[in-house]
Backbone as JSON, one array per atom type, in Angstrom:
{
  "sequence": "MVRLVFDAEIRRSIVDAARRLYIRGLNSTLSGNISARSSNKRYFWITPGSRDKARLSIEDLSLVDVESGNRVMGREPSSEYRMHLLLYRVRGDVNAIIHTHQLYTTIAHRAGLLRRELLEESYEARIYLRGISLVPRLEPGSLELAEAVARELSERGKYIAVIEGHGVVAVGEEVAEALNRAEILEMEAKRLVNLAIMGVIAR",
  "N": [[87.83, 157.94, 63.87], [87.9, 156.33, 60.71], [90.11, 153.8, 59.96], [91.91, 153.63, 57.04], [92.64, 151.05, 56.02], [91.36, 149.63, 54.3], [90.41, 147.04, 54.13], [90.93, 145.05, 52.14], [90.88, 142.26, 51.47], [88.45, 141.4, 52.58], [86.63, 143.0, 51.16], [87.14, 142.1, 48.57], [86.13, 139.53, 48.77], [83.4, 140.0, 48.91], [82.86, 141.19, 46.4], [83.61, 139.07, 44.73], [81.72, 137.11, 45.49], [79.36, 138.37, 44.65], [79.66, 138.26, 41.86], [79.71, 135.5, 41.45], [77.1, 134.77, 42.27], [75.6, 136.11, 40.35], [76.47, 134.85, 37.97], [75.59, 132.25, 38.44], [72.91, 132.62, 38.33], [71.43, 133.34, 40.54], [71.0, 135.89, 41.22], [69.94, 138.81, 39.44], [71.3, 141.21, 37.07], [71.17, 143.73, 38.42], [70.04, 143.12, 40.87], [69.74, 141.93, 44.33], [72.02, 141.76, 47.17], [75.05, 142.06, 49.09], [76.94, 141.81, 52.06], [79.59, 142.42, 54.48], [81.15, 142.37, 57.65], [83.46, 144.92, 58.59], [87.01, 144.87, 59.37], [87.2, 146.42, 61.57], [84.78, 146.12, 63.77], [82.72, 147.86, 64.11], [81.77, 148.74, 61.73], [80.36, 147.92, 58.46], [80.82, 146.56, 55.17], [79.05, 146.96, 52.13], [77.34, 146.03, 49.12], [76.64, 148.37, 46.48], [73.63, 150.19, 45.49], [71.78, 149.54, 42.47], [73.88, 148.8, 40.67], [75.89, 147.05, 38.33], [76.2, 143.78, 39.11], [77.98, 141.9, 38.17], [80.19, 143.27, 37.49], [81.36, 144.64, 39.52], [83.71, 146.49, 41.5], [86.11, 146.64, 44.21], [86.2, 149.24, 44.98], [83.67, 150.18, 44.58], [82.08, 149.54, 46.73], [80.16, 150.27, 49.71], [80.71, 151.72, 52.9], [79.3, 151.28, 56.02], [78.19, 152.54, 59.13], [77.56, 150.62, 61.92], [76.4, 151.38, 64.33], [75.24, 154.0, 64.0], [74.03, 153.81, 61.51], [74.75, 155.31, 59.37], [76.2, 156.14, 56.17], [79.64, 155.9, 55.69], [81.68, 156.0, 53.84], [82.25, 155.58, 50.27], [80.03, 154.37, 47.6], [76.46, 155.04, 47.3], [74.65, 152.93, 49.45], [73.08, 149.67, 48.96], [69.5, 149.53, 48.61], [68.47, 147.82, 50.45], [69.97, 148.05, 52.73], [69.23, 148.46, 55.39], [68.27, 146.02, 56.31], [70.58, 144.47, 56.52], [71.96, 146.05, 58.37], [70.31, 145.92, 60.72], [70.43, 143.19, 61.22], [73.17, 142.82, 61.8], [73.25, 144.23, 64.15], [71.76, 142.63, 65.93], [72.92, 140.15, 65.81], [75.78, 139.19, 66.89], [77.47, 137.16, 66.18], [77.41, 136.95, 63.47], [79.05, 137.69, 60.51], [78.75, 138.09, 57.85], [76.39, 138.66, 55.23], [74.05, 137.61, 52.84], [71.84, 138.45, 50.3], [69.56, 137.16, 48.09], [67.76, 136.6, 44.97], [66.7, 134.06, 44.33], [65.39, 131.71, 42.09], [64.34, 128.95, 42.1], [64.13, 128.39, 44.81], [62.15, 130.21, 45.6], [59.98, 129.19, 44.11], [59.79, 126.58, 45.19], [59.16, 127.18, 47.83], [56.65, 128.43, 47.5], [55.23, 126.26, 46.55], [55.09, 124.68, 48.75], [57.18, 122.96, 49.37], [59.47, 123.22, 50.87], [59.94, 121.68, 53.22], [60.95, 120.4, 56.38], [61.35, 117.58, 56.58], [61.71, 116.84, 53.95], [63.86, 118.4, 53.06], [65.83, 117.43, 54.75], [66.53, 115.05, 53.67], [68.8, 115.44, 52.35], [72.24, 115.43, 52.99], [73.93, 117.7, 53.03], [72.08, 119.77, 53.32], [71.11, 119.19, 55.89], [73.39, 119.74, 57.39], [74.17, 122.42, 56.78], [71.91, 124.12, 56.47], [69.97, 123.85, 58.55], [67.22, 124.27, 59.26], [64.67, 126.58, 58.23], [63.67, 129.91, 58.27], [60.64, 131.76, 57.79], [59.48, 134.65, 56.16], [56.95, 137.05, 55.85], [55.44, 138.55, 52.85], [56.66, 141.69, 52.27], [57.25, 145.19, 51.67], [59.97, 145.6, 49.48], [63.12, 146.8, 50.59], [62.07, 148.23, 52.65], [61.72, 149.47, 56.06], [60.06, 147.88, 57.58], [60.33, 145.33, 56.41], [63.06, 144.89, 56.91], [63.04, 144.8, 59.72], [61.42, 142.56, 60.16], [62.93, 140.45, 59.05], [65.2, 140.61, 60.68], [64.05, 139.94, 63.15], [63.28, 137.24, 62.69], [65.74, 136.01, 62.3], [67.14, 136.47, 64.59], [67.97, 134.77, 66.62], [70.71, 132.79, 67.68], [71.97, 130.14, 65.69], [70.1, 130.22, 63.72], [70.02, 130.58, 60.27], [69.02, 131.03, 57.72], [66.59, 132.81, 55.88], [63.54, 132.83, 54.16], [61.92, 135.04, 52.12], [58.67, 135.7, 51.4], [57.65, 135.57, 48.06], [59.81, 137.07, 47.26], [62.71, 136.62, 47.99], [65.81, 135.35, 49.35], [67.58, 135.37, 52.46], [70.73, 134.83, 53.67], [73.02, 134.03, 56.23], [76.31, 134.14, 57.79], [79.51, 133.24, 59.29], [81.46, 134.15, 57.69], [81.82, 135.45, 54.32], [81.99, 133.33, 52.44], [80.73, 131.21, 53.78], [78.06, 132.11, 54.12], [77.4, 132.38, 51.41], [77.63, 129.71, 50.56], [75.48, 128.57, 51.94], [73.27, 129.82, 50.69], [73.57, 128.81, 48.09], [73.37, 126.02, 48.47], [70.74, 125.85, 49.4], [69.34, 126.65, 47.09], [70.09, 124.58, 45.33], [68.91, 122.37, 46.61], [66.24, 123.14, 46.54], [65.79, 123.1, 43.8], [66.1, 120.37, 43.33], [63.89, 119.37, 44.78], [61.71, 120.59, 43.49], [61.89, 119.44, 40.95], [61.52, 116.71, 41.59], [58.91, 116.85, 42.48], [57.62, 117.55, 40.12], [58.03, 115.22, 38.69], [56.4, 113.59, 40.08], [57.29, 112.16, 42.23], [57.33, 113.05, 44.84], [54.8, 114.35, 46.97], [53.06, 117.46, 47.02]],
  "CA": [[88.21, 158.0, 62.45], [88.03, 155.01, 60.1], [91.44, 153.52, 59.4], [91.73, 153.25, 55.64], [93.34, 149.84, 55.63], [90.52, 149.3, 53.16], [89.83, 145.69, 54.2], [90.97, 144.59, 50.75], [90.47, 140.86, 51.35], [87.02, 141.34, 52.87], [85.91, 143.6, 50.03], [87.27, 141.2, 47.4], [85.23, 138.38, 48.97], [82.06, 140.48, 48.57], [82.8, 141.35, 44.94], [83.65, 137.72, 44.13], [80.43, 136.46, 45.73], [78.37, 139.01, 43.78], [79.84, 137.72, 40.51], [79.29, 134.09, 41.45], [75.65, 134.72, 42.35], [75.08, 136.52, 39.04], [76.79, 133.79, 37.0], [74.76, 131.08, 38.74], [71.51, 132.96, 38.15], [70.74, 133.55, 41.82], [70.64, 137.31, 41.19], [70.04, 139.43, 38.12], [72.37, 142.2, 36.96], [71.09, 144.81, 39.41], [69.34, 142.7, 42.08], [70.47, 141.27, 45.4], [73.04, 142.54, 47.88], [75.98, 141.29, 49.92], [77.7, 142.64, 52.99], [80.47, 141.76, 55.43], [81.7, 143.29, 58.65], [84.82, 145.4, 58.44], [87.91, 144.4, 60.43], [86.69, 147.19, 62.71], [83.42, 145.56, 63.81], [81.71, 148.92, 64.18], [81.35, 149.05, 60.37], [80.26, 146.83, 57.5], [80.86, 146.87, 53.75], [77.88, 146.44, 51.43], [77.25, 146.35, 47.7], [75.85, 149.58, 46.22], [72.38, 150.0, 44.77], [71.69, 149.78, 41.02], [75.17, 148.63, 39.99], [76.07, 145.75, 37.69], [76.83, 142.89, 40.08], [79.04, 141.12, 37.53], [81.32, 144.13, 37.16], [81.71, 145.45, 40.69], [85.08, 146.53, 42.01], [86.09, 146.9, 45.65], [85.99, 150.68, 45.17], [82.24, 150.47, 44.48], [81.37, 149.18, 47.95], [79.84, 151.3, 50.68], [81.02, 151.41, 54.3], [78.2, 151.78, 56.84], [78.39, 152.49, 60.58], [76.53, 149.76, 62.52], [75.73, 152.09, 65.43], [74.41, 155.11, 63.53], [73.38, 153.49, 60.25], [75.17, 156.27, 58.36], [77.26, 155.78, 55.22], [80.9, 156.54, 56.05], [82.4, 156.24, 52.6], [81.84, 154.73, 49.16], [78.8, 154.69, 46.89], [75.19, 154.87, 48.02], [74.47, 151.49, 49.67], [71.86, 149.01, 48.51], [68.26, 149.95, 49.27], [68.19, 146.85, 51.52], [71.03, 148.13, 53.73], [68.66, 148.39, 56.75], [68.16, 144.62, 56.67], [71.92, 144.09, 56.95], [72.25, 146.84, 59.56], [69.6, 145.38, 61.88], [70.95, 141.85, 61.5], [74.45, 142.96, 62.49], [73.0, 144.71, 65.51], [71.21, 141.59, 66.8], [73.7, 138.9, 65.7], [77.21, 139.44, 66.99], [78.22, 136.04, 65.59], [77.29, 137.02, 62.02], [80.0, 138.61, 59.88], [78.44, 138.23, 56.42], [74.97, 138.5, 54.88], [73.78, 137.57, 51.41], [70.42, 138.5, 49.93], [69.42, 136.73, 46.71], [66.42, 136.47, 44.4], [66.85, 132.77, 43.67], [64.12, 131.31, 41.49], [63.8, 127.65, 42.52], [63.74, 128.48, 46.22], [60.86, 130.89, 45.64], [58.98, 128.24, 43.61], [59.64, 125.49, 46.16], [58.43, 127.73, 48.99], [55.24, 128.63, 47.11], [54.62, 124.94, 46.37], [55.07, 123.96, 50.01], [58.17, 121.87, 49.32], [60.62, 123.45, 51.76], [59.61, 121.05, 54.5], [62.14, 119.86, 57.03], [61.57, 116.16, 56.29], [62.19, 116.73, 52.56], [65.2, 118.98, 52.99], [66.79, 116.64, 55.5], [67.0, 113.91, 52.87], [70.13, 115.84, 51.88], [73.25, 115.59, 54.04], [74.4, 119.08, 53.06], [71.01, 120.59, 53.89], [71.09, 118.96, 57.34], [74.56, 120.36, 58.01], [74.34, 123.85, 56.54], [70.71, 124.95, 56.5], [69.47, 123.78, 59.94], [65.91, 124.91, 59.4], [64.48, 127.79, 57.44], [62.66, 130.85, 58.77], [59.8, 132.33, 56.74], [59.12, 136.05, 56.37], [55.84, 137.4, 54.94], [55.7, 139.52, 51.8], [56.69, 143.08, 52.7], [57.83, 146.05, 50.64], [61.43, 145.54, 49.4], [63.82, 147.99, 51.01], [61.36, 148.93, 53.74], [62.12, 149.21, 57.44], [59.23, 146.76, 58.04], [60.97, 144.09, 55.96], [64.32, 144.75, 57.65], [62.72, 144.39, 61.09], [60.88, 141.2, 60.13], [64.05, 139.53, 58.83], [66.03, 140.63, 61.89], [63.34, 139.16, 64.19], [63.32, 135.82, 62.37], [67.11, 135.48, 62.37], [67.8, 137.05, 65.76], [68.51, 133.74, 67.49], [71.86, 132.01, 67.2], [71.54, 128.85, 65.15], [69.25, 130.46, 62.57], [70.94, 131.04, 59.23], [68.35, 131.25, 56.43], [65.2, 133.28, 55.87], [62.92, 132.95, 52.85], [60.94, 136.11, 52.11], [57.62, 135.3, 50.47], [57.57, 136.3, 46.81], [60.92, 138.02, 47.14], [64.03, 136.01, 47.88], [66.44, 134.63, 50.45], [68.66, 135.99, 53.22], [71.6, 133.82, 54.28], [74.06, 134.66, 57.05], [77.4, 133.25, 58.16], [80.66, 133.84, 59.95], [82.21, 134.8, 56.62], [81.06, 135.49, 53.08], [81.93, 132.01, 51.82], [79.75, 130.38, 54.5], [76.72, 132.58, 53.74], [77.24, 132.03, 50.0], [77.41, 128.27, 50.49], [74.11, 128.29, 52.38], [72.34, 130.24, 49.63], [73.72, 127.9, 46.96], [72.82, 124.71, 48.84], [69.29, 125.98, 49.43], [68.84, 126.65, 45.72], [70.28, 123.24, 44.79], [67.9, 121.5, 47.2], [64.94, 123.57, 46.01], [65.71, 122.59, 42.42], [65.88, 118.93, 43.46], [62.53, 119.1, 45.24], [60.78, 120.99, 42.43], [61.93, 118.41, 39.89], [60.9, 115.5, 42.12], [57.45, 117.09, 42.5], [57.16, 117.49, 38.71], [58.06, 113.81, 38.31], [55.41, 112.87, 40.87], [57.95, 111.33, 43.22], [56.88, 113.53, 46.13], [53.54, 115.11, 46.93], [53.17, 118.81, 47.57]],
  "C": [[88.39, 156.59, 61.9], [89.43, 154.84, 59.55], [91.27, 152.99, 57.99], [92.68, 152.13, 55.24], [92.61, 149.24, 54.44], [90.01, 147.87, 53.16], [89.82, 145.0, 52.84], [90.47, 143.16, 50.59], [88.98, 140.7, 51.59], [86.22, 141.87, 51.69], [85.99, 142.72, 48.78], [86.33, 140.01, 47.54], [83.79, 138.77, 48.62], [81.89, 140.58, 47.05], [82.79, 140.0, 44.24], [82.32, 137.01, 44.3], [79.35, 137.05, 44.84], [78.46, 138.46, 42.36], [79.38, 136.27, 40.43], [77.76, 133.97, 41.46], [75.01, 135.12, 41.02], [75.28, 135.41, 38.01], [75.89, 132.58, 37.2], [73.27, 131.37, 38.63], [70.74, 133.13, 39.44], [70.4, 135.02, 42.03], [70.72, 137.79, 39.75], [71.12, 140.51, 38.16], [72.35, 143.22, 38.09], [70.49, 144.38, 40.75], [70.26, 142.06, 43.1], [71.51, 142.19, 46.04], [73.83, 141.65, 48.82], [76.71, 142.25, 50.84], [78.61, 141.77, 53.85], [80.99, 142.79, 56.41], [83.12, 143.68, 58.27], [85.7, 144.75, 59.51], [87.67, 145.19, 61.71], [85.2, 146.89, 62.78], [82.33, 146.62, 63.93], [81.12, 149.21, 62.79], [81.11, 147.79, 59.56], [80.29, 147.38, 56.08], [79.65, 146.24, 53.08], [77.91, 146.87, 49.97], [76.36, 147.58, 47.5], [74.55, 149.25, 45.5], [72.55, 150.27, 43.28], [73.04, 149.78, 40.33], [75.26, 147.21, 39.47], [76.86, 144.83, 38.61], [77.97, 142.05, 39.48], [80.29, 141.94, 37.29], [81.7, 145.04, 38.33], [83.21, 145.42, 40.95], [85.02, 146.84, 43.5], [85.87, 148.38, 45.94], [84.51, 151.06, 45.12], [81.49, 150.28, 45.79], [81.19, 150.37, 48.89], [80.2, 150.82, 52.08], [79.98, 152.09, 55.18], [78.53, 151.57, 58.32], [77.23, 151.69, 61.2], [75.75, 150.51, 63.59], [74.77, 153.16, 64.92], [73.59, 154.79, 62.3], [73.78, 154.42, 59.12], [76.23, 155.68, 57.43], [78.5, 156.6, 55.57], [81.69, 156.91, 54.81], [81.87, 155.31, 51.51], [80.54, 155.19, 48.53], [77.58, 154.57, 47.8], [74.91, 153.38, 48.21], [73.16, 150.98, 49.08], [70.64, 149.51, 49.29], [67.88, 149.02, 50.42], [69.2, 146.95, 52.67], [70.5, 148.02, 55.16], [68.56, 146.93, 57.23], [69.51, 144.11, 57.19], [72.26, 144.77, 58.28], [71.6, 146.23, 60.8], [70.08, 143.98, 62.24], [72.3, 141.92, 62.22], [74.26, 143.44, 63.93], [72.54, 143.6, 66.44], [72.02, 140.29, 66.78], [75.2, 139.2, 65.69], [78.05, 138.35, 66.37], [78.2, 136.07, 64.06], [78.24, 138.09, 61.47], [79.73, 138.81, 58.4], [76.97, 137.92, 56.17], [74.82, 138.56, 53.38], [72.28, 137.58, 51.19], [70.31, 138.21, 48.43], [67.97, 136.74, 46.28], [66.33, 135.13, 43.66], [65.5, 132.13, 43.33], [63.55, 130.02, 42.07], [63.4, 127.66, 43.99], [62.37, 129.14, 46.36], [59.73, 129.96, 45.18], [58.71, 127.15, 44.63], [58.87, 125.96, 47.4], [56.96, 127.87, 48.66], [54.51, 127.29, 46.98], [54.58, 124.12, 47.65], [56.08, 122.83, 50.11], [59.34, 122.05, 50.28], [60.32, 122.94, 53.16], [60.84, 120.35, 55.06], [62.42, 118.41, 56.62], [62.08, 115.94, 54.87], [63.61, 117.27, 52.43], [66.23, 118.07, 53.66], [67.11, 115.3, 54.84], [68.41, 114.18, 52.36], [71.07, 116.05, 53.05], [73.68, 117.04, 54.15], [73.34, 120.01, 53.66], [70.95, 120.42, 55.41], [72.23, 119.71, 58.03], [74.52, 121.88, 57.93], [73.08, 124.7, 56.68], [70.07, 125.0, 57.88], [68.16, 124.53, 60.13], [65.85, 126.24, 58.68], [63.37, 128.64, 58.07], [61.9, 131.45, 57.59], [59.37, 133.74, 57.12], [58.0, 136.4, 55.39], [56.25, 138.43, 53.89], [55.57, 140.94, 52.36], [57.43, 143.9, 51.64], [59.36, 145.95, 50.63], [62.07, 146.87, 49.8], [63.2, 148.72, 52.18], [61.94, 148.58, 55.1], [61.33, 148.02, 57.99], [59.84, 145.42, 57.64], [62.26, 143.85, 56.74], [64.05, 144.24, 59.07], [62.21, 142.96, 61.14], [61.99, 140.17, 59.96], [64.93, 139.46, 60.08], [65.38, 139.84, 63.02], [63.49, 137.66, 63.93], [64.7, 135.21, 62.54], [67.86, 135.97, 63.6], [68.46, 136.0, 66.66], [69.71, 133.05, 66.86], [71.39, 130.64, 66.76], [70.57, 128.98, 64.0], [70.09, 131.14, 61.49], [70.28, 131.4, 57.91], [66.94, 131.79, 56.66], [64.73, 133.36, 54.43], [61.83, 134.01, 52.96], [59.92, 135.81, 51.02], [57.59, 136.21, 49.24], [58.72, 137.23, 46.53], [62.26, 137.34, 46.97], [64.49, 135.4, 49.18], [67.46, 135.52, 51.14], [69.43, 134.87, 53.89], [72.71, 134.53, 55.04], [75.14, 133.64, 57.39], [78.52, 133.99, 58.86], [81.57, 134.54, 58.96], [81.4, 134.71, 55.34], [80.92, 134.11, 52.45], [80.89, 131.12, 52.48], [78.32, 130.81, 54.14], [76.42, 132.23, 52.29], [76.93, 130.55, 49.84], [75.98, 127.91, 50.91], [73.09, 128.66, 51.31], [72.38, 129.26, 48.46], [73.12, 126.53, 47.26], [71.3, 124.77, 48.87], [68.71, 125.95, 48.02], [68.98, 125.27, 45.07], [69.2, 122.29, 45.31], [66.5, 121.85, 46.71], [64.74, 123.04, 44.6], [65.43, 121.09, 42.43], [64.42, 118.64, 43.81], [61.49, 119.49, 44.19], [60.74, 119.94, 41.33], [61.33, 117.1, 40.35], [59.37, 115.64, 42.15], [56.89, 117.0, 41.08], [57.08, 116.03, 38.25], [57.01, 112.99, 39.07], [55.99, 112.0, 41.95], [57.54, 111.75, 44.64], [55.61, 114.35, 45.95], [53.76, 116.48, 47.55], [52.42, 118.9, 48.89]]
}
């Protein structure tokens, strides 16, 4: 039986991150998803599908069983819940996952700018990103996409995956760490795109 301690602090961190990502333009009103393990590691909390990310409350979140993949309580989880589920199964060190649709990262990836030597010009990128995994374009919400992301991020020390034409998955020991990685990646992508426009770096 799930103890209804409700993980208030954990759930508040998810709701706060969802609002920050929306305000910063890293997700639209209904896009993206965020999750975090419950204090009982058998479960994780995740944002629901098709809900305004700027107006979520902790009561809106869904609780999912990591072993069975079943929803235990709360609203219907995000259509991308399988991606979170499989990542939690293969990464015991990961307690939070953020999936964004950040624009500059997608542009920088398409332009071939997310190269290690360019990213490592930034101290923060060297510390927090530690290399980026690439996932091919697959149907959003599909089991195939979930499996591809889980494969790319299955090894300890891997924290970021860019999904071609789709978005970013960032993981961490807590929500704030995963959020920081997504934000730093977008900041660095914006820097590189603008440098390319200025002709300072070649694609």
